[in-house]
C-alpha positions in Angstrom: -25.9 -63.2 -7.0 -25.0 -59.4 -7.6 -24.2 -57.3 -4.5 -27.1 -55.6 -4.7 -29.6 -59.0 -4.2 -28.3 -58.7 -0.4 -28.8 -54.7 0.1 -29.8 -51.8 -2.0 -27.3 -49.4 -3.9 -28.6 -46.8 -1.9 -28.0 -48.0 1.4 -24.8 -49.6 0.4 -23.9 -46.2 -0.8 -24.8 -44.1 2.3 -22.7 -46.8 4.3 -19.5 -46.5 2.8 -20.6 -42.2 2.9 -21.0 -42.6 6.9 -17.8 -44.8 7.4 -15.6 -42.6 5.4 -16.7 -39.9 7.2 -16.5 -41.8 10.4 -13.0 -42.6 9.5 -12.0 -39.0 8.5 -13.2 -37.6 12.0 -10.9 -40.1 13.8 -8.1 -38.8 11.2 -9.3 -34.8 11.3 -6.7 -33.4 13.9 -3.8 -32.7 11.0 0.0 -33.9 12.6 2.1 -30.7 13.8 3.6 -28.7 11.2 0.5 -30.3 8.5 -1.0 -26.9 7.0 -4.7 -26.7 6.1 -3.6 -25.9 2.4 -3.0 -30.1 2.1 -6.3 -29.8 0.6 -5.6 -28.6 -2.3 -2.7 -31.2 -3.5 -5.5 -33.7 -2.3 -7.7 -32.8 -4.8 -5.1 -33.0 -7.4 -3.8 -35.8 -6.4 -7.6 -37.5 -5.8 -8.7 -36.5 -9.1 -5.4 -37.6 -10.7 -6.6 -41.1 -9.5 -9.9 -41.5 -10.1 -11.9 -40.2 -12.8 -11.6 -35.8 -14.5 -13.7 -33.4 -13.0 -15.8 -32.9 -15.8 -16.8 -36.5 -16.2 -18.1 -36.5 -12.2 -20.7 -33.8 -13.2 -21.8 -35.8 -16.3 -22.2 -39.0 -13.9 -24.5 -36.5 -11.4 -26.0 -35.4 -14.0 -24.8 -32.1 -14.0 -25.6 -30.7 -17.3 -21.7 -29.7 -19.3 -20.6 -26.8 -21.6 -19.6 -28.1 -25.1 -16.2 -29.4 -26.5 -13.9 -31.4 -25.1 -12.3 -32.5 -28.6 -9.7 -33.7 -28.5 -7.8 -30.4 -29.4 -10.1 -27.9 -27.0 -10.2 -30.6 -24.6 -12.8 -29.9 -21.0 -13.4 -26.9 -20.3 -14.5 -27.6 -17.0 -11.0 -29.6 -16.3 -9.4 -27.6 -17.6 -11.1 -25.0 -14.7 -9.7 -27.1 -12.5 -6.5 -27.7 -13.0 -6.0 -24.4 -14.0 -7.2 -23.2 -10.1 -5.8 -25.1 -8.5 -2.1 -24.3 -10.1 -3.0 -20.7 -9.5 -3.6 -21.5 -5.8 -0.8 -23.0 -5.4 1.9 -20.5 -6.8 0.0 -18.2 -4.3 0.8 -20.2 -2.1 4.3 -21.0 -2.6 4.8 -17.0 -3.1 4.0 -16.7 0.5 6.3 -19.0 1.4 8.6 -17.5 -0.7 10.1 -20.2 -2.8 13.0 -19.3 -4.8 11.0 -19.5 -8.9 14.6 -19.7 -10.2 16.1 -22.4 -9.2 12.5 -24.2 -9.9 11.8 -23.0 -13.2 16.0 -24.1 -14.3 15.3 -27.7 -13.3 11.6 -27.9 -15.0 12.4 -26.3 -18.7 10.8 -29.1 -21.1 10.9 -28.8 -25.2 6.8 -28.4 -26.6 7.7 -25.2 -28.3 8.6 -27.4 -31.2 5.4 -30.0 -30.9 3.6 -30.0 -34.6 0.5 -29.2 -32.1 1.8 -26.8 -29.9 -1.2 -25.4 -28.2 -2.3 -29.2 -26.5 1.6 -29.6 -25.8 1.4 -26.1 -24.3 -2.1 -27.6 -22.2 -0.6 -30.5 -21.4 2.6 -28.9 -20.3 0.8 -26.5 -18.1 -0.4 -30.1 -16.0 3.0 -30.9 -15.6 4.2 -27.8 -14.2 0.7 -28.0 -12.1 2.0 -31.6 -10.6 5.1 -30.1 -9.6 3.5 -27.0 -8.1 1.0 -29.7 -6.0 4.1 -31.2 -5.0 6.1 -28.1 -3.5 3.5 -27.4 -2.0 3.4 -30.4 0.2 7.3 -30.3 0.2 6.7 -27.1 1.5 5.1 -27.8 4.5 6.8 -27.8 7.9 7.4 -31.4 8.6 7.1 -32.3 4.4 7.1 -36.1 5.4 4.1 -36.2 7.5 2.5 -33.8 5.1 2.8 -36.7 2.3 1.4 -39.5 4.0 -1.3 -37.7 5.3 -1.4 -36.9 1.8 -1.5 -40.7 1.0 -3.7 -41.7 3.2 -6.5 -39.2 2.6 -6.8 -40.4 -0.5 -6.4 -44.3 0.4 -9.6 -43.9 2.9 -11.4 -42.3 -0.1 -10.9 -44.2 -2.9 -10.3 -47.3 -1.3 -14.2 -48.0 0.2 -15.8 -46.0 -2.7 -13.8 -48.0 -5.6 -15.5 -51.1 -3.3 -18.7 -50.0 -3.7 -18.9 -49.1 -8.0 -17.4 -52.3 -8.2 -20.3 -54.1 -6.3 -23.3 -52.0 -6.6 -22.6 -49.1 -9.7 -21.5 -52.0 -12.1 -22.1 -50.0 -14.9 -19.4 -47.9 -13.9 -17.4 -50.0 -11.5 -16.5 -51.8 -13.8 -15.3 -53.0 -17.5 -15.3 -55.6 -20.0 -13.1 -57.3 -22.8 -13.6 -56.5 -25.9 -15.1 -59.5 -27.0 -17.3 -59.0 -22.8 -15.6 -62.6 -22.2 -14.6 -61.0 -18.9 -14.9 -58.1 -16.4 -11.8 -56.1 -15.0 -12.1 -53.8 -11.8 -12.0 -50.0 -12.3 -13.3 -49.2 -9.2 -13.8 -45.0 -8.8 -10.5 -44.9 -12.0 -10.8 -44.9 -15.1 -8.9 -48.0 -15.8 -7.9 -51.8 -13.8 -4.2 -50.8 -14.4 -5.0 -47.0 -12.6 -7.2 -48.7 -10.0 -3.7 -51.2 -9.5 -1.4 -48.6 -9.1 -3.9 -46.1 -6.2 -4.3 -50.3 -4.7 -0.3 -50.7 -4.5 1.0 -47.1 -3.6 -2.0 -47.3 -0.9 -0.7 -51.1 -0.1 2.7 -50.1 0.6 1.9 -47.1 2.8 -0.7 -49.6 4.8 2.0 -51.7 5.0 4.5 -49.5 6.4 2.0 -48.0 8.3 1.1 -51.2 10.1 4.7 -52.7 10.9 4.7 -49.2 12.2 3.5 -50.1 15.3 3.0 -53.8 15.3 4.4 -53.8 18.8 1.5 -51.5 20.5 -1.4 -52.0 18.2 -0.8 -56.0 16.7 -3.6 -56.7 14.8 -6.3 -53.9 16.1 -5.2 -51.6 13.7 -7.4 -49.9 11.3 -4.2 -49.8 8.9 -4.1 -53.2 8.6 -8.0 -53.9 7.2 -7.1 -50.8 4.7 -4.0 -53.1 4.1 -6.4 -55.9 3.1 -8.7 -53.6 1.4 -6.3 -52.4 -0.4 -4.5 -55.7 -2.1 -7.9 -56.9 -2.4 -8.9 -55.1 -5.4 -5.0 -55.1 -5.9 -5.5 -58.5 -7.3 -8.7 -57.5 -9.8 -11.7 -59.6 -10.3 -11.1 -63.2 -11.0 -11.4 -62.9 -15.0 -9.0 -60.8 -15.6 -6.0 -60.6 -13.0 -4.2 -57.5 -12.7 -0.9 -59.7 -12.9 0.8 -55.8 -13.7 -0.3 -54.6 -10.7 0.2 -57.9 -8.4 4.0 -58.4 -9.7 4.7 -54.6 -9.1 3.2 -54.9 -5.7 5.4 -57.9 -5.0 8.5 -55.7 -6.5 7.5 -52.9 -3.8 7.5 -55.2 -0.9 10.5 -56.8 -1.9 12.3 -53.5 -1.8 11.1 -52.4 1.3 11.5 -55.7 3.6 15.0 -55.8 2.6 15.9 -52.1 2.8 14.8 -52.9 7.2 16.8 -56.2 6.7 19.9 -53.6 6.0 18.6 -51.6 9.0 18.2 -53.7 11.4 21.9 -55.6 10.1 23.1 -51.9 9.7 24.2 -52.7 6.9 24.5 -50.1 3.8 21.5 -49.9 1.7 23.9 -48.7 -1.3 24.1 -51.5 -3.0 21.2 -53.5 -2.6 19.6 -49.9 -4.7 22.4 -50.3 -7.1 21.3 -53.7 -7.5 17.7 -53.5 -8.4 18.6 -50.5 -10.3 21.0 -53.0 -12.1 17.8 -55.8 -12.6 15.4 -52.5 -13.6 17.1 -51.5 -16.5 18.4 -54.9 -17.8 14.9 -55.6 -17.9 13.9 -52.6 -19.8 16.7 -53.5 -22.1 15.8 -56.8 -22.5 12.2 -55.5 -23.7 13.2 -52.7 -25.4 15.2 -55.6 -27.8 12.6 -57.5 -27.6 10.0 -54.9 -29.3 12.3 -55.0 -32.3 13.8 -58.2 -32.3 10.9 -60.7 -31.0 12.3 -63.2 -29.0 10.7 -66.6 -30.2 8.1 -68.3 -27.4 10.7 -71.2 -27.0 13.3 -68.7 -26.4 14.2 -68.2 -22.6 12.4 -64.8 -22.5 9.4 -65.7 -24.5 9.4 -68.4 -22.0 9.4 -66.0 -19.1 6.7 -63.8 -20.7 4.6 -66.9 -21.7 4.5 -68.3 -18.2 3.3 -65.2 -16.8 0.3 -65.8 -18.4 1.5 -63.3 -21.5 1.3 -63.4 -25.2 4.3 -63.1 -27.0 3.7 -60.1 -27.4 3.4 -58.3 -23.7 -0.4 -57.7 -24.9 -0.2 -55.7 -28.2 2.4 -53.6 -26.5 5.3 -54.8 -28.3 3.5 -53.8 -31.5 2.6 -50.3 -30.5 6.5 -49.8 -29.6 7.5 -50.6 -33.0 5.1 -48.3 -34.4 5.5 -45.5 -31.8 9.6 -45.9 -33.3 8.3 -45.4 -36.7 6.9 -42.1 -35.5 10.0 -40.7 -33.1 12.3 -41.5 -36.4 10.9 -38.1 -37.4 12.8 -36.5 -34.8 14.7 -38.9 -32.5 17.4 -36.3 -31.1 14.2 -34.0 -29.1 11.1 -35.5 -29.9 8.1 -35.0 -31.0 7.6 -32.5 -27.9 5.9 -32.7 -24.4 2.2 -33.8 -24.7 2.8 -33.4 -28.5 1.0 -37.0 -29.0 -1.7 -39.3 -28.4 -4.2 -36.7 -29.5 -7.1 -39.1 -30.6 -7.0 -39.4 -34.5 -5.3 -36.3 -34.8 -2.5 -37.7 -33.9 -2.0 -41.0 -33.2 0.3 -43.9 -34.5 -1.7 -46.9 -36.8 -2.4 -49.3 -34.5 -6.2 -48.2 -33.1 -6.9 -46.8 -37.1 -10.1 -50.1 -37.2 -11.3 -49.4 -33.6 -13.6 -46.8 -31.8 -11.0 -46.6 -28.7 -7.6 -44.9 -29.8 -4.2 -44.4 -27.2 -3.4 -42.2 -25.1 0.2 -43.9 -23.7 2.5 -46.4 -25.5 2.2 -48.6 -22.1 6.0 -47.3 -21.8 7.6 -44.5 -19.9 10.8 -44.4 -21.3 9.6 -45.0 -24.4 6.9 -42.1 -24.6 9.5 -40.1 -23.5 12.0 -41.1 -26.0 8.8 -40.3 -28.4 8.1 -36.8 -26.8 11.5 -35.6 -25.4 13.7 -37.9 -28.5 17.6 -38.9 -26.9 18.5 -35.7 -25.6 15.4 -36.0 -23.2 15.9 -39.6 -22.7 19.9 -38.5 -21.7 18.6 -35.6 -19.3 15.6 -38.0 -17.5 18.5 -40.4 -16.7 20.7 -37.5 -15.0 17.6 -36.8 -13.4 17.2 -40.6 -11.9 20.5 -41.5 -10.6 20.9 -38.3 -9.2 17.6 -38.5 -6.9 18.9 -42.4 -6.2 22.2 -40.6 -5.0 20.1 -37.6 -2.9 17.9 -41.2 -1.5 20.5 -42.4 0.0 21.0 -39.3 1.7 18.0 -39.0 2.6 17.6 -42.3 4.6 20.7 -42.2 6.5 19.1 -38.6 8.0 15.7 -40.4 8.3 15.1 -44.0 7.7 11.0 -44.2 7.9 10.8 -41.0 5.9 14.1 -43.0 3.1 12.7 -46.0 3.1 9.0 -45.2 1.8 10.4 -42.5 -0.4 13.4 -45.1 -2.4 10.3 -48.3 -2.2 7.6 -45.7 -4.1 10.7 -44.1 -6.3 12.5 -47.4 -7.3 8.6 -49.3 -8.1 7.0 -46.6 -10.1 10.5 -46.9 -12.3 9.5 -51.0 -12.5 5.6 -49.9 -13.1 7.3 -47.8 -16.2 8.6 -50.8 -18.3 5.0 -51.8 -19.6 3.0 -48.1 -18.7 3.1 -44.5 -18.3 3.1 -42.2 -15.8 6.0 -40.3 -16.8 4.8 -36.6 -18.4 1.6 -37.2 -17.2 0.3 -34.8 -15.4 -2.7 -35.2 -14.3 -1.8 -39.2 -13.1 -1.1 -39.8 -9.9 2.0 -41.6 -9.7 3.7 -38.7 -12.2 2.7 -36.4 -8.5 4.3 -38.9 -6.3 7.0 -39.0 -8.5 7.8 -35.6 -8.7 7.3 -35.3 -4.5 10.1 -37.5 -4.7 12.4 -35.9 -6.7 12.1 -32.7 -5.1 12.2 -33.3 -1.7 15.6 -34.8 -2.3 16.7 -31.6 -3.6 14.9 -29.6 -0.5 16.8 -31.6 1.7 20.4 -32.0 2.5 21.8 -34.2 0.6 24.5 -35.4 3.4 25.2 -35.4 7.1 25.7 -32.0 6.2 23.3 -28.4 7.4 23.9 -27.0 3.7 21.1 -27.9 1.3 21.5 -29.4 -1.9 19.1 -26.0 -3.1 17.7 -23.6 -0.4 14.1 -22.9 -2.4 12.4 -22.8 1.0 14.0 -19.7 2.8 12.6 -20.2 6.5 14.8 -17.8 8.4 12.9 -18.7 11.9 13.2 -22.2 12.2 15.9 -24.5 11.6 16.6 -26.8 8.1 16.7 -30.1 9.5 12.5 -29.0 11.5 12.1 -27.5 8.7 12.2 -30.0 5.9 10.9 -32.9 8.7 14.0 -34.3 9.4 15.0 -34.9 13.5 
């Protein structure tokens, strides 16, 4: 029986709007140290986590200008992304950020791409996501700004995803290729994206519930949102989101163990090192599998099959094999940022006989190799190691901030074993990744008062107060 049998869709939509507006009204008081400028990163995140602006206009019946091909892109989306980026630059200019420090850490290759115009447009999105991350981090209290952004995005995204799944099924669900099973996508673009959004929301609300448990217990609205996030993360009965569920379990383990080490007053570095080694060992095993293809009766094959996957990891190994062949043309420097996955124009043969084309390699590490080559992978892993080291410093200065940032950071590294969020400027996890990376560059790297870099000059405010660490 459909939900519409109990209530008309328009009534359900009206009630959802009333509920969301009511929750926003309770959340209207901005935390101290968070300005109205946060609305722009919030808009960026919401669109990244849902659907492009042009798609929403089409859904609402608004006539759209022409274009939108693989090379041209959507004019309205181009205006949206570039407009927010320019606004972000203006905000950062007023906050006197050091652009030299920013540029020196954000130079990525794109000029050798075969499709440099497309690469440039996609690179602008990457720059834009970094700009929005810096807008968050240059608030007087960056951590409060970040958690406010995640909370308000979830307050909107989760109820409306449930509404779409139950009452606007032509938009809120998708069917398998053979039409035999249903996947939930809510207001996102796919099952995986909805699962990732729900996973981030679940981590955040779990953090909130634990923080306020003694004073609120079960009488906590955050607990209701936590349950809703887990429900959406699970996915439909036909197509359980096993990847999203495993990622959430991974995140909960990291989150709880960090809490345990803090209560026991033990150093967290050995545990974090273990998680990093385990993650990259699994990545190595998966990559080796994509090259040599273990048999189903092998130990690794047995694990894959018993997790409900086929031995090709839902055709990922086929995709990766074809990506390696393409990347072999430029293994050192890659094909350039955004220089691939351009519809039929530049794609691997995997989708040639199909009506749709791939837009990613379904592995952030494989995609980084494809676009930036071995040189890019080497630089990327240097950034990862440096960020991890700095996060261990963060957790000493502010445990709550460090625990949340470290959990999200390690979880995003884990997600990218079989999904791509790296180098995708319009992906919400890439935005969060940038927030984590850049906050470790801005904040003090140890117990001293000297920051690793100093892109923000606010002479009237002590550095630790400026950065949200007390």
